[in-house]
C-alpha positions as CSV (number, residue, x, y, z in Angstrom):
1,M,-5.5,9.8,1.9
2,L,-4.9,6.1,2.5
3,F,-3.7,3.7,-0.1
4,L,-3.2,-0.1,-0.1
5,V,0.0,-0.7,-2.1
6,T,1.1,-4.2,-3.3
7,G,4.4,-4.8,-5.0
8,T,5.3,-8.2,-6.5
9,A,8.3,-9.3,-8.3
10,D,8.0,-12.0,-11.0
11,S,9.0,-15.4,-9.7
12,S,11.6,-15.7,-12.4
13,T,13.4,-12.6,-11.1
14,E,17.1,-13.4,-10.7
15,P,18.5,-12.7,-7.3
16,T,21.2,-10.4,-8.6
17,P,23.2,-8.3,-6.2
18,E,21.4,-5.2,-7.5
19,F,18.0,-6.8,-6.9
20,L,18.9,-8.0,-3.4
21,Q,20.3,-4.6,-2.4
22,A,17.3,-2.8,-3.8
23,S,15.0,-5.1,-1.9
24,R,16.9,-4.6,1.4
25,D,17.0,-0.8,0.9
26,T,13.3,-0.7,0.1
27,L,12.5,-2.6,3.3
28,E,14.7,-0.2,5.3
29,Q,13.0,2.8,3.7
30,L,9.5,1.3,4.4
31,G,10.6,0.7,8.0
32,E,11.6,4.3,8.3
33,M,8.3,5.4,6.9
34,L,6.5,3.2,9.4
35,Q,8.3,4.8,12.2
36,S,7.5,8.3,10.9
37,G,3.8,7.4,10.5
38,K,3.7,7.7,6.7
39,V,3.3,3.9,6.4
40,K,0.5,2.6,8.7
41,A,1.2,-1.1,8.5
42,G,2.7,-3.6,6.1
43,G,4.9,-6.6,5.6
44,V,6.6,-9.0,3.2
45,F,4.6,-11.8,1.7
46,I,5.5,-15.3,2.9
47,G,6.2,-17.3,-0.2
48,P,5.9,-15.1,-3.3
49,L,8.3,-12.2,-3.8
50,G,6.3,-9.2,-2.7
51,V,5.4,-6.6,-0.2
52,C,2.2,-4.9,0.9
53,F,1.6,-1.8,2.9
54,V,-0.9,1.0,3.8
55,V,0.5,4.4,3.1
56,D,-0.9,7.8,4.0
57,C,-0.2,10.3,1.3
58,E,-1.4,13.9,0.9
59,S,-2.1,13.6,-2.8
60,N,-1.7,11.4,-5.9
61,D,1.5,13.3,-6.6
62,D,2.8,12.4,-3.1
63,L,1.9,8.7,-3.7
64,H,3.7,8.8,-7.1
65,L,6.8,10.1,-5.5
66,T,6.6,7.7,-2.6
67,L,6.4,4.7,-4.9
68,T,8.8,5.8,-7.6
69,T,11.6,6.6,-5.1
70,L,11.5,3.1,-3.6
71,P,14.8,1.4,-4.6
72,S,12.9,-1.7,-5.8
73,F,10.4,0.2,-7.8
74,R,11.7,-0.9,-11.2
75,Y,11.9,-4.6,-10.1
76,A,8.2,-5.0,-9.2
77,S,4.7,-4.7,-10.5
78,W,2.7,-2.3,-8.3
79,E,-1.0,-2.1,-7.6
80,V,-2.6,0.7,-5.7
81,M,-6.1,0.7,-4.2
82,P,-7.4,3.9,-2.5
83,L,-9.0,3.4,0.9
84,I,-11.4,5.4,3.1
85,P,-11.5,4.9,6.9
86,F,-14.1,2.6,8.2
87,H,-16.0,5.3,10.0
88,R,-16.3,7.4,6.8
89,D,-18.0,4.5,4.9
90,I,-20.5,4.2,7.8
91,E,-21.2,7.9,7.6
92,M,-21.3,8.2,3.8
93,S,-23.3,5.1,2.8
94,L,-24.2,2.6,5.4
95,D,-26.2,4.8,7.7
96,D,-28.3,6.1,4.9
97,A,-28.7,2.6,3.3
98,L,-29.8,1.2,6.7
99,T,-32.3,3.9,7.2
100,R,-33.8,3.3,3.7
101,A,-33.9,-0.4,4.3
102,R,-35.7,-0.1,7.6
103,S,-38.3,2.4,6.2
104,S,-39.1,0.2,3.2
105,G,-39.4,-3.1,4.9
């Protein structure tokens, strides 16, 4: 299951040593997950304090553990959006909708 994950820190977050270390450790952890294939793509926002990545998790529980074990988890607000692959949307809805549109018009 693919998920788009966005984590943003409040702009008033103080750059304490703990915050900076957690940020560094999180980026290292995400880099390791990218190399292993768990994270498919991602990066750090230019400007605001934040990160975005696509993660492949086996379940909601797996996603929960993945996020809550990030060192910067407590410093950010997290948003998660489930994704389906492009080809599945074509198979599940667009092919049928296109057939109906062609037959009615």
